[in-house]
N, C-alpha and C positions, 0 to 999 in steps of 0.2 A: 494788228497787223493783218498781211492776206493771211489766201489760203495757202495751210500746208499745199510743198509738191507733193504729190505722190512720187511712187520708185514705179516708173515705167521700161525699169530694165530686162524684162519677162514680159510683159506687154505685145499683144500681135502688133504689125504697122496702126491696121485702122481703130482699132485703143485706143493706142497713143494720138492721133489726127482728132478724133473726139475732142483729146483734153486740147487745146491748144484752138485757145483765141484772139481775138483779136485788139491790141491795146491802140492808147493815143500815138503813143511812141513813133517816129520816122525813121530814116535814116541817121548814122550818128556823126556822118560824113555830110556837109552839103553838097557834094559830086561824088555820091556810090558809085553813079555809075562811070566817071573818068575816074576816078581810082580801080576802082578793076577792072574797067578797060584796060590799067598805064598796067595794071599787075600781071593780067591775063591773056591780055589781048581783045580784041570784038568777041561776041557771045557768039553764040551759032544759031543758027534759026530757031530755036525754042528761045533765044535767051539766057542761054547756059553758060559761065564763063569758063572754060576752057583748064588746059595746066599753065604756070609761069608762065611769062616769056622769055625769059630769060631762057628756060627748058631749065630751071634749079627748080628749087623745091620754095612754098613761102614761109619754112621755117628758118 
């Protein structure tokens, strides 16, 4: 098996970021960008999607 995940609940953000590793897996949806656009509308200039497009919640 792989390494045991550390408990990051109390780590500062910089230390949490240092634990991130790149993996070979990609998006689980074939067209993730379209799915996100359908749910949240167009992303802003930074590529960040906002609230749910219909004004509801995502739950």
